[in-house]
C-alpha positions as CSV (number, residue, x, y, z in Angstrom):
1,X,125.6,84.5,92.3
2,X,122.0,85.5,92.7
3,X,119.4,84.4,95.2
4,X,117.3,81.9,93.4
5,X,119.7,79.4,92.8
6,X,118.5,77.0,90.8
7,X,118.6,74.6,94.3
8,X,116.3,77.8,96.2
9,X,114.0,77.0,93.9
10,X,110.2,74.9,93.1
11,X,108.5,73.8,89.9
12,X,104.7,73.0,89.6
13,X,103.1,71.7,86.7
14,X,99.6,72.6,86.0
15,X,97.8,71.2,82.5
16,X,94.5,72.8,81.4
17,X,92.7,71.2,78.4
18,X,90.2,72.1,76.1
19,X,86.9,70.3,76.9
20,X,85.0,72.9,74.9
21,X,84.2,77.0,74.3
22,X,85.9,78.0,77.2
23,X,85.5,74.6,79.2
24,X,89.1,73.8,80.3
25,X,90.3,70.6,82.9
26,X,93.0,71.3,85.2
27,X,95.0,69.1,85.7
28,X,97.4,69.0,89.1
29,X,100.4,66.3,89.3
30,X,101.3,66.1,92.5
31,X,102.1,63.6,93.6
32,X,98.6,61.9,92.7
33,X,97.1,63.4,89.5
34,X,93.5,65.6,90.2
35,X,91.2,66.8,88.2
36,X,89.1,69.6,88.2
37,X,87.2,71.9,85.5
38,X,87.3,75.2,85.2
39,X,84.6,77.3,83.1
40,X,83.8,81.3,82.4
41,X,80.2,81.9,83.4
42,X,77.5,82.3,80.8
43,X,77.0,84.0,78.2
44,X,80.8,84.0,77.3
45,X,80.8,80.3,79.3
46,X,78.7,77.3,80.5
47,X,79.5,78.0,83.8
48,X,80.9,73.5,83.8
49,X,82.9,74.7,86.8
50,X,84.5,78.2,88.5
51,X,85.8,81.0,87.2
52,X,89.6,81.3,86.8
53,X,89.3,84.5,89.8
54,X,87.7,82.5,91.8
55,X,90.1,79.7,91.7
56,X,92.7,82.7,92.5
57,X,90.3,83.8,95.2
58,X,89.8,80.1,96.9
59,X,93.9,79.9,96.5
60,X,94.4,83.3,98.3
61,X,92.3,82.0,101.5
62,X,93.2,78.8,101.6
63,X,96.9,79.5,101.7
64,X,96.4,81.9,104.7
65,X,94.5,79.4,106.2
66,X,96.1,76.7,106.5
67,X,99.3,79.3,107.3
68,X,97.7,79.9,110.3
69,X,96.5,76.5,111.3
70,X,100.3,75.3,111.0
71,X,101.6,78.1,113.3
72,X,99.3,77.7,116.2
73,X,99.7,74.0,115.5
74,X,103.8,74.7,116.2
75,X,102.5,76.8,118.8
76,X,101.1,73.4,120.6
77,X,97.8,75.7,120.5
78,X,94.7,72.6,119.6
79,X,92.6,73.5,116.8
80,X,89.4,71.9,117.2
81,X,87.6,71.7,114.0
82,X,85.4,74.6,112.6
83,X,88.0,76.7,111.5
84,X,85.7,79.2,107.9
85,X,87.4,81.2,105.6
86,X,85.7,83.7,103.9
87,X,87.1,85.3,100.6
88,X,86.0,88.0,99.0
89,X,87.4,89.8,95.8
90,X,86.0,93.2,93.7
91,X,86.8,93.9,90.2
92,X,86.6,96.4,89.0
93,X,87.4,98.2,85.2
94,X,91.6,99.8,85.4
95,X,92.4,102.7,83.4
96,X,92.3,100.5,79.6
97,X,88.8,99.9,80.6
98,X,89.8,96.1,81.1
99,X,88.3,94.3,84.3
100,X,91.1,93.3,86.7
101,X,90.9,91.8,90.3
102,X,90.9,95.7,92.8
103,X,91.5,93.8,95.7
104,X,90.8,90.8,98.0
105,X,89.8,90.6,101.4
106,X,89.6,87.4,103.3
107,X,88.4,86.8,106.8
108,X,89.0,83.8,108.7
109,X,86.9,82.9,111.5
110,X,88.3,81.0,113.9
111,X,86.5,78.4,117.2
112,X,86.6,80.2,120.0
113,X,88.5,78.3,121.7
114,X,91.5,79.0,120.4
115,X,92.0,82.2,122.6
116,X,92.9,80.4,125.4
117,X,96.6,81.3,124.6
118,X,96.5,84.5,123.8
119,X,100.2,84.7,123.8
120,X,101.0,82.0,121.8
121,X,97.3,83.4,119.2
122,X,99.2,86.7,119.0
123,X,102.6,84.9,117.8
124,X,100.6,83.5,115.2
125,X,98.3,86.4,113.8
126,X,101.7,88.6,113.5
127,X,103.9,86.0,111.5
128,X,101.7,83.7,109.5
129,X,100.6,86.2,106.8
130,X,104.7,86.5,106.0
131,X,104.2,82.3,105.0
132,X,101.5,82.1,102.6
133,X,103.1,81.8,99.2
134,X,100.5,82.6,97.5
135,X,99.0,85.8,99.5
136,X,102.8,86.8,99.5
137,X,102.9,86.9,95.9
138,X,99.4,88.3,94.9
139,X,100.2,91.2,96.9
140,X,102.5,91.8,94.2
141,X,99.1,93.4,92.0
142,X,96.9,93.3,94.0
143,X,95.7,94.5,97.8
144,X,94.4,92.1,100.1
145,X,93.3,92.4,103.2
146,X,93.1,89.8,106.1
147,X,91.2,89.8,109.0
148,X,90.8,87.1,111.7
149,X,88.5,86.5,114.6
150,X,86.3,85.0,116.0
151,X,83.2,85.1,117.9
152,X,85.2,86.8,121.1
153,X,86.6,89.4,118.2
154,X,90.5,87.9,118.0
155,X,92.0,90.2,115.5
């Protein structure tokens, strides 16, 4: 029996409905419906919403940040508001000349007060990336670098 039995799997559904040319409405059901627009930048699209590569970047950044904050919370480190995350993507041509995301770089900036628990913080910094489903999946095809810092420079 494989390690991926039906009991161990989760599925989710996202629906895309074309509104015009490259503009699609994206609907996510979980538990209430959430909708947004996705589009290509001009001249191909109309720029009515973010491009797919930017949504991927946001997903990677959010997943890493949420994973880190969850670990800090579980470690009983009080997390003041003010965490920011910046995600940069590099797009380059592959061997066939096709544009591909070649690298994603994530910088999470925590508030200064998080440094008050250095041992607990160090443990979270060692663990949190392994629990980010999106980043672990994306890393199978795209290098993802992660930096966590604050004004005291953590990692």
